[in-house]
C-alpha angles and dihedrals in degrees: 000000000000117000089233093054115130122260087240090059092049091047092050092049090050092051091047091051090050091051090053091049091048091051095051091046089056093043094051091047090050093050092046091047093052092047090052094043090056090061093056132081100287097208097050128082111277102222099059088054092058127082094234133107103243132134104252090212089066092062115023101171121126119235092259092049090051091053092046096056099038095098092049092050094051090047089054091046089056089054091054090050088052088057090054091048089052090052090050092051091048091050091050092052090051094048097046093044092054092045093047094050092045091050093056093053105272099118127106089192134343093283103035133062124215121245094272091048092049091050093048093046100042097092086063107021092044095054135072094204144085114220101059096036090052091051090051092044089062089059098039096048098030095237136134111232098172132152089019092060091056090049091052092050085065096040089052091057088057090047089054090051088062097040097045105031105021093248093301121131105245127179089262092047090053089058095046096041098049091156090067098064091139093068112090124229108280090014122132119263121223140162135217126248087251090059094045091046090051090052091050093049094045092051090048091051091051092052093044092052092051092045093051090054099043108029118118144106097285097056092042090053090052089051094049094047090051093048094049092046090054090049095052111118094024118124094243096048107134123240117234094266093055101038096096092053089045091053091048095049097043104031105022094241116161135172094021108197125227098252089052090049092049093054093049094048092047100044099035104031100021093234134126120224 
């Protein structure tokens, strides 16, 4: 990771790492649970055979039934994680678009764009989606996101299957997810680790390509000014003497140059240095 990388890029990478950690935690627990369930009486309810405090009526499967559906459950879990990854990518696009437009002079203040900035940013900032904003991002930032954009057009359809139908194959989903013909109507949709991993890597590539093109001191300053403005009034907002340590601890900033310091002191604390 380049030292000039945007805060948005660093934040996205951190979220992606946490998603991966979350997935493997669930996967390991699933594998361990199945291995233990196989040692129990297969025809009896699972929960009473475990040394946990849990109302048996909340989970009535037998040990054999638990083992039988474990693969389906972890596949569905992967699909839910895909939805979170999609949300993280969408958030990144919003953050970097605002910071980029602010950094090239289209900000009224650290948290508001001017009319031109709003117009330029609307195809991304005005949408809660991935496909169209990605297509516009290529033009706005002057980057080539193919084939990752095409991959995320498909991943986004899966994301919508979770968000709009709870991961259940509806009549509409059947039309939109033509590659999943094997799943019956009202059946549960899931994806493999290979598919989830591909989505993670593709999203990371998109963010890395944009970051490589945009990263620099100007856009990072716009990000920091926005963050500090949002934090004003909070109990843990740093005073001017502690702000540099605060930026280092929370955002990893080091060797902050004098022009950067001047802008922060002026716009956040109203002081000239």
